[in-house]
C-alpha positions as CSV (number, residue, x, y, z in Angstrom):
1,X,-16.3,19.6,34.8
2,X,-17.8,22.2,37.2
3,X,-21.2,21.6,38.4
4,X,-23.7,24.2,36.9
5,X,-25.6,25.0,40.3
6,X,-22.1,25.2,42.3
7,X,-23.1,28.7,43.4
8,X,-26.5,27.5,44.8
9,X,-25.1,24.6,46.5
10,X,-22.6,26.6,48.7
11,X,-25.4,29.1,49.4
12,X,-27.7,26.3,50.5
13,X,-24.7,24.7,52.3
14,X,-23.6,27.7,54.7
15,X,-27.2,28.1,55.8
16,X,-27.1,24.8,56.7
17,X,-23.9,24.9,58.7
18,X,-24.9,28.1,60.0
19,X,-28.3,27.1,61.4
20,X,-28.0,25.6,64.6
21,X,-29.4,22.1,64.9
22,X,-29.9,19.4,67.5
23,X,-26.0,18.9,67.6
24,X,-25.6,22.2,68.7
25,X,-29.0,22.6,71.0
26,X,-27.0,19.3,72.8
27,X,-23.8,21.0,72.8
28,X,-25.1,24.1,74.7
29,X,-27.9,22.1,77.1
30,X,-24.1,19.9,78.1
31,X,-22.1,22.9,78.4
32,X,-24.7,24.9,80.3
33,X,-25.1,22.0,82.7
34,X,-21.8,20.2,83.2
35,X,-19.5,23.0,81.6
36,X,-16.8,23.1,79.0
37,X,-15.0,20.1,79.7
38,X,-18.3,17.8,79.0
39,X,-19.4,20.4,75.9
40,X,-15.7,19.4,74.4
41,X,-16.1,16.0,75.0
42,X,-19.5,15.9,73.3
43,X,-18.5,18.0,70.2
44,X,-15.5,15.3,70.0
45,X,-17.8,12.8,69.9
46,X,-20.0,14.3,67.9
47,X,-17.5,15.1,65.6
48,X,-16.5,11.3,65.4
49,X,-19.7,10.1,64.6
50,X,-20.0,12.6,61.6
51,X,-16.5,11.7,60.5
52,X,-17.2,8.0,60.8
53,X,-20.9,8.8,58.3
54,X,-18.9,11.0,56.0
55,X,-16.0,8.2,55.8
56,X,-18.8,5.5,54.5
57,X,-20.4,8.0,52.2
58,X,-17.1,8.6,50.6
59,X,-15.9,5.3,50.5
60,X,-19.2,4.6,48.2
61,X,-21.8,2.8,50.6
62,X,-24.8,5.5,49.3
63,X,-24.5,3.4,45.7
64,X,-24.1,0.1,47.7
65,X,-27.3,0.7,49.4
66,X,-29.3,1.9,46.3
67,X,-28.2,-1.1,44.2
68,X,-28.8,-4.0,47.0
69,X,-32.2,-3.3,48.4
70,X,-31.2,-6.5,51.3
71,X,-28.6,-4.1,52.1
72,X,-30.6,-1.2,52.7
73,X,-33.3,-3.0,54.5
74,X,-30.0,-4.4,57.0
75,X,-29.1,-1.0,57.7
76,X,-32.6,0.2,58.9
77,X,-33.5,-3.1,60.6
78,X,-30.1,-2.9,62.6
79,X,-30.7,1.3,63.0
80,X,-34.4,0.0,64.9
81,X,-33.5,-2.9,66.3
82,X,-30.2,-0.5,68.3
83,X,-33.2,2.3,69.1
84,X,-35.4,-0.7,70.6
85,X,-31.8,-1.9,72.7
86,X,-31.5,1.4,74.1
87,X,-35.2,2.0,75.0
88,X,-35.2,-1.1,76.9
89,X,-31.7,-0.4,78.3
90,X,-33.3,3.2,79.2
91,X,-36.2,1.5,81.1
92,X,-34.2,-1.1,82.7
93,X,-31.7,1.6,84.3
94,X,-34.5,4.6,84.7
95,X,-33.5,4.6,88.7
96,X,-30.3,5.2,87.8
97,X,-30.9,7.6,85.0
98,X,-33.4,9.4,87.3
99,X,-31.2,9.9,89.9
100,X,-28.4,11.0,87.9
101,X,-30.7,13.7,86.5
102,X,-32.0,15.3,89.9
103,X,-28.6,14.7,92.0
104,X,-25.5,15.4,89.5
105,X,-22.9,14.8,92.6
106,X,-19.8,16.8,92.6
107,X,-19.7,18.9,88.8
108,X,-17.4,21.6,88.0
109,X,-18.9,25.2,89.0
110,X,-21.7,25.8,87.0
111,X,-25.1,28.1,88.9
112,X,-27.6,25.4,87.1
113,X,-28.7,23.0,89.3
114,X,-29.6,19.7,87.0
115,X,-29.7,19.2,83.0
116,X,-33.7,20.1,83.1
117,X,-32.3,23.2,83.8
118,X,-30.3,23.4,80.8
119,X,-33.0,21.6,78.6
120,X,-35.5,24.4,79.9
121,X,-32.9,26.9,78.9
122,X,-32.4,25.1,75.1
123,X,-36.0,25.1,74.5
124,X,-36.4,29.0,75.5
125,X,-33.1,29.7,73.1
126,X,-34.5,27.4,70.0
127,X,-38.1,29.3,70.6
128,X,-36.5,32.7,70.8
129,X,-34.2,32.1,67.7
130,X,-37.2,31.1,65.9
131,X,-39.3,33.7,66.8
132,X,-36.5,36.6,66.1
133,X,-35.2,35.1,63.2
134,X,-36.7,37.2,61.0
135,X,-35.4,40.6,62.8
136,X,-31.7,39.5,62.7
137,X,-29.8,42.3,60.8
138,X,-26.8,40.5,60.1
139,X,-24.5,42.9,61.9
140,X,-22.9,40.4,63.7
141,X,-22.6,36.4,62.6
142,X,-25.2,34.2,63.0
143,X,-22.8,32.5,65.7
144,X,-22.4,35.6,67.6
145,X,-26.0,36.2,67.8
146,X,-27.1,32.7,68.8
147,X,-24.2,32.8,71.6
148,X,-25.4,36.0,73.1
149,X,-28.9,34.8,73.0
150,X,-28.0,31.6,74.9
151,X,-25.7,33.6,77.4
152,X,-28.6,35.8,78.0
153,X,-31.2,33.0,78.6
154,X,-28.6,31.5,80.8
155,X,-28.1,34.8,83.2
156,X,-31.8,35.5,83.3
157,X,-32.8,32.2,84.6
158,X,-29.7,31.8,86.5
159,X,-31.1,35.0,88.3
160,X,-35.2,33.8,88.2
161,X,-34.7,30.9,90.3
162,X,-31.9,32.6,92.5
163,X,-35.0,35.0,93.0
164,X,-37.2,32.3,93.6
165,X,-35.0,30.5,96.1
166,X,-34.9,33.7,98.2
167,X,-38.4,34.1,98.0
168,X,-39.0,30.5,99.2
169,X,-36.5,30.9,102.1
170,X,-38.4,33.9,103.3
171,X,-41.6,32.5,103.3
172,X,-40.2,29.1,104.9
173,X,-38.6,31.6,107.5
174,X,-42.0,33.4,107.9
175,X,-43.6,29.7,108.7
176,X,-41.4,28.9,111.2
177,X,-42.1,32.4,113.5
């Protein structure tokens, strides 16, 4: 039996698939900060998590959680306790995390100097997508448009930082004289 709202479902599914969600933005940020290899590993981790979730759904975890309230509450508490664990672990290791964010050591060749740079670019790209979405003309795929916006923002950011650093160098040279 074919559902009567199948075309609407397909359209909604395609829109959801094409819209850049938090996972896509996270991958973009990691790619900008650490390069292609890290981005590919991030995608693999994300896909693995989605596969586990999809498998649980396919095995029927939804009806089980709906039928047995205790199972639903257990999943909620388990997720909440895990988030608390992650928060406590982050607080305990904050010095290590802070040094990792500011000093990445020998990473692959990338013009960006820290995760903050990548996060800033990602935020700018997301805001640009939000503001310019109504002007998207469908002359190319949505993915190509987002990729081009991301590339342009990253290149502009690198140029802006290079200009800023060169101005600081000139200023430092003048103050020494």
